[in-house]
C-alpha positions as CSV (number, residue, x, y, z in Angstrom):
1,X,-78.9,-18.9,14.0
2,X,-77.5,-17.8,10.8
3,X,-77.0,-20.7,8.3
4,X,-73.5,-21.0,7.2
5,X,-72.2,-20.6,3.8
6,X,-71.8,-24.2,3.2
7,X,-75.2,-25.0,4.5
8,X,-76.8,-22.4,2.1
9,X,-74.9,-23.8,-1.0
10,X,-76.0,-27.5,0.0
11,X,-79.6,-26.4,0.2
12,X,-79.4,-24.3,-3.0
13,X,-77.6,-27.3,-5.1
14,X,-79.9,-29.8,-3.5
15,X,-83.1,-27.9,-4.9
16,X,-81.7,-27.6,-8.4
17,X,-82.4,-30.0,-11.2
18,X,-80.2,-32.9,-11.5
19,X,-79.3,-31.9,-14.6
20,X,-78.0,-28.7,-13.6
21,X,-74.5,-27.6,-15.2
22,X,-71.7,-26.2,-13.4
23,X,-72.3,-22.8,-14.9
24,X,-75.9,-22.8,-13.6
25,X,-74.7,-23.9,-10.1
26,X,-72.2,-21.3,-10.0
27,X,-74.8,-18.6,-11.0
28,X,-77.2,-19.7,-8.4
29,X,-74.6,-19.3,-5.6
30,X,-73.5,-16.1,-7.3
31,X,-77.1,-14.6,-7.1
32,X,-77.6,-15.9,-3.4
33,X,-74.3,-14.1,-2.2
34,X,-75.3,-11.1,-3.7
35,X,-78.8,-11.0,-2.1
36,X,-77.4,-12.1,1.1
37,X,-74.9,-9.3,0.9
38,X,-77.5,-6.8,0.2
39,X,-80.0,-7.8,2.8
40,X,-76.8,-7.5,5.4
41,X,-76.4,-3.8,4.1
42,X,-80.1,-3.0,4.4
43,X,-80.1,-4.4,8.0
44,X,-77.1,-2.1,8.8
45,X,-79.0,0.9,7.2
46,X,-77.0,1.3,4.3
47,X,-80.1,0.9,1.6
48,X,-81.7,3.5,-0.3
49,X,-85.5,4.0,-0.2
50,X,-87.8,3.0,-2.8
51,X,-88.1,6.8,-4.0
52,X,-84.6,7.2,-4.4
53,X,-84.2,3.8,-6.4
54,X,-87.0,5.2,-8.5
55,X,-85.4,8.4,-9.4
56,X,-82.1,6.7,-10.0
57,X,-83.5,4.3,-12.3
58,X,-85.5,6.5,-14.2
59,X,-82.5,8.7,-14.8
60,X,-80.6,5.6,-15.9
61,X,-83.5,4.4,-18.3
62,X,-83.9,8.0,-19.9
63,X,-80.1,8.0,-21.2
């Protein structure tokens, strides 16, 4: 069963230090959402191969 967004957010927040700022909480939730969305796209076959990513990155870095 896939965890709900609320449960995932609770887990992320629970594992952060007690002195975490709202900005840091927001950042961690944002990153978790982006990773989750990317994993879903990969599961649907919408990703790129490592070779394609390396070529794209090499072009981007060389400019």
